[in-house]
N, C-alpha and C positions, 0 to 999 in steps of 0.2 A: 741674278735671277733667284739663286738659292736664298740669299739674304732677304729678298722681297717676299718669297714664299714663307720663310720663317717668321717674318714680321707680320704677315697676314694671318698666319696660324696663331701667333701670339695674341693678336688683337681679338680674334674670334674667341679664343679661350678666355680672355679677360672679360669679354662681353657675356659669354656663357656663365662664367663665375658670378658676375653681377646678377644675372637673372636667377641663378640658383639661390644666391644669398637673399634676394628679395622674396623669392617664393617661400623660403624657409621662414623668413620673418613674418610673412603673411600667415603661414601655418601656425607660428607661435601666437600671433594675435588671435587667430580663430580658436585655437585650443584654450588659451588662458582667459578668453572672454566668456567661456562656458564650461570650464573643466569640472565644475561640480554638478552640472545639470543632469547628465545622463544617469548618474548614480542616485540623485535625488528623485528622478522619475521612477526608477526601480523601487526605491524605498516607498514612495507614495503608492505605487501600484500594488505592491505586495502587502501593504498594511490595510488595504481595502478588501474586506471579506467578499465583496461582490465580484471580485476578479478571480476567485478560486478556480473557476472553470474556463479561464481564458488563457490557456498555455501559449497560444500563438502570439497574442499581444505581448506576453512576457518575453517570448523568444525574440521578438522584434526589438524590444527595449534592450535586451542583453546584447544583441547584435550591434546596436548603436554604441553601447558602452565598450564592447570589445574593440570596435573600430577606433573609438576615441583613445583608448589606452594604447593601441598600436601606434597612433599618430604621436602620442606623447613619447613613446619609446624611440621612434625615429628621430624626433627633434632632440631628445636627450643624447642619442648616439652621435648625431651630427654636431651637437655642442661639444661633446668630448673630443671629436676629431678636429675641432677648430681652436681648442684651448690648449695652452702650454702649462696651465696651472694644475699641477699634479693633485693638490689637495681638493680643489673644486671638482676635478674630473672623478676622483675617487668617491666623493660624496654624491655626485650625480649617479655613478654606477650603483651605489648603495640604495639610492632612492628608486632607481629603475628596478632593481632586484626586489625591493620591498613591494612596489606596485604590482609587479608580475606575480609574486607569491600571493599577495592579498586578493588579486583578481580571481584566482582559482578557488578561494574560500568564500568570497562575497556572494556570488550568485547562488551557490547551494544554501548559504545561510538565509538569504532573503526568500528563496524558494520554500525553505522550511517554515518561514513566517507565513507565507501565503497558504500553505497547507494546514498549519496549526499556529494560530496567532496567540501563542502563549507567551508569558513574560520572559521565560528562559530563552526561547528562540529570538524574540525581539531584542533582548539585551545583547545577545551575541552579535546579531546583525548590525546593531547600532555601534557597538564597539569596533567592529571591523570596518564599518563605513567611516567612522571618525578617524580611525588610524590611516585609512587610505587617503582621506582628504588632507590630513596633516602631512603625509609624505608628498602628496601632489603639490601642496603649498610650498614645501621646502624645495622641491624640484623647480618650481616656477622661480623662486628667488635665486637659486643657483644659476639657472639659465640666464636670468636677467643680469647677473654679474658678468656674463661673457659677452652679451649683445652690445654692439656699438650704439650709444645713445642717439647720435644724429641719424643713423640709418633707420633705427626703429621709429623714431619720431616722424621721419619722412614717410615711412610706410603707413603709419596710423593716419597721418595727414591726408595721404592720397586716398586711403580707404574711406575716411569720413567725408572727404570732398566728393567722392563718387556717390555716397549715400545722400548727401545734401542735394546733389544734382538730381538724383532719383526722386527725392521729395519735391523738389521744384517742378520737375516734369509732371509728376502725379497731380500736383496742385493745379497746374495749368490745364491738364487734360481732363480732370475729374471735378472741376468746379470747387476748388479749395478743399478737397478731401485729403487728409493727412493720414498716412499709414503708420499706426503706432509701432508696428514691428520695425520699421526703418528707423524711427526715432530711438527705439529700444536698442537697436544695434549700434547706433552712434554713441549712445550712453555707455554701452558695454565696452566698446573700443576705447572710449575716453577713460573709463575706470581702469582698464589694463594699462594705459599710458600713465595714469596717475600712480599706480602701484610701481610701475617700472621706474618712473622719475624719483619716487621716494627711495627706491633701492640705489639708484645712481647717485643720489645726493650723499649717501654715506661714503662714497669714494671720491667726492668732489672736494677740492681744496680752495678754489677761488670763487668769490661772489656767492657763497653759500646762503647768506642771509637774504640776498635779493632773490635767489632762486626759490628759497622757501616761501617767500612772500608771494611770488608769482604762482607757485604751486598751490598755495592756500586760496588764491583768487580762482584758479582753475577748478579746485574742488567745489567752490561755491557756485560756479557756473554749472558744473555737472549736477549739483543738487537742485538748482533752479530749473534746469531743463527736465529733470526727472519729475519734480513736483508739478510743473506745468503740463507734462505729458499725462500724469495721473489724473489731474483735475479736468483738463479740457478735451482729452482724447478718449473715445469710447474704449471699453475693455476689449481685449482680443478674445475672439471666439475660439 
């Protein structure tokens, strides 16, 4: 009886672990498919002098950015707990510290641009933004080093399959109407997968040439889907 109970608990823990891992991989996909967006929105908003008297809108943008950074922090900490590579973990900690420190400087810098769009304020904000984006890109690459390729590919496949199913359902229900946002999300997920596979290839020893050829074809497919979306689908409002 005790052995049966222990085996049942072990099976449930393994199932829970798989669910947690899949959830974290989905979070990684979501984060790195749009990790530059929130900061770019703040930049664009603050550089428009017409927004000077719209503090509530800026607060909402900052709230979204803070939430995004918090998610990046959680993924980074989870990656550290899953990796035994001391060097990679140390570099991830360094990136997380940089992102956290820069976050507290970025918002005041762009707020200063909104209040006074002078060259000095704008240059400082852009320098801080570019540094933040650089650290975020490094964090993405380091986390990609830790992620299991087959597991991540499966997650991207499932997410895109669901999006394609949504497209198919919308087309049947709305007389061939295609939601460009859904297509855009498919492309975004695919671009993240492409970046991930490029990173994974640097550690691959077998069939590298064949994989590079397949990846090149995958890149062309993404490019064609993006071009078709831009040409044939109406712009998002």
